[in-house]
C-alpha positions in Angstrom: -7.4 18.4 8.7 -6.0 21.4 7.8 -3.7 20.3 11.3 -2.6 17.2 10.2 -1.6 18.2 6.5 0.8 20.8 8.1 1.8 17.7 10.7 2.5 15.7 7.4 4.5 19.4 5.7 6.5 18.9 8.5 7.5 15.1 9.1 8.2 15.1 5.4 10.8 18.1 6.0 12.1 15.9 8.6 12.2 12.9 6.4 14.5 14.5 3.1 16.5 16.1 6.7 17.2 12.2 8.1 17.7 11.3 4.4 20.4 14.3 3.5 22.4 13.3 6.7 22.5 9.6 5.7 23.7 10.3 2.1 26.1 12.4 3.9 27.7 9.4 5.8 27.1 7.1 3.2 29.7 9.3 1.0 31.9 10.1 3.2 32.5 6.2 4.4 35.5 5.2 5.8 35.2 1.4 5.2 34.1 -1.7 4.5 31.0 -1.8 1.5 30.3 -5.0 3.2 30.7 -4.6 6.1 27.1 -5.3 9.2 27.3 -1.2 9.5 27.3 0.0 5.7 24.7 -2.3 5.0 22.4 -0.8 8.0 23.0 2.7 6.8 21.6 1.1 3.0 18.0 -0.3 4.9 17.9 2.6 7.0 17.7 4.5 3.5 15.8 2.1 1.3 12.9 2.5 4.8 14.0 6.0 4.6 12.8 6.4 0.5 10.2 4.6 1.2 8.7 6.7 4.4 9.3 10.2 2.1 7.2 8.0 -0.9 4.4 7.0 1.8 4.3 10.9 3.2 4.2 12.3 -0.6 1.5 10.0 -1.4 -0.8 10.7 1.9 0.1 14.9 2.1 -1.3 14.3 -1.6 -4.7 12.2 -0.6 -5.2 14.7 2.1 -4.6 18.1 -0.3 -7.3 16.3 -2.8 -9.9 16.1 -0.3 -10.1 19.1 1.7 
């Protein structure tokens, strides 16, 4: 269980790094905000946010069980 909790912590760090990189891409986007490429970034941002929330929840539950 401890190894799994440590894995989730590392995964969460990675997800936050992905979110920061994606935010930088979106902030510096030089194109049409209605383009498919920007819409894909928005979807990726929503998915990443969901992954962060889910990982936080599972990590919290696992830590409460310890």
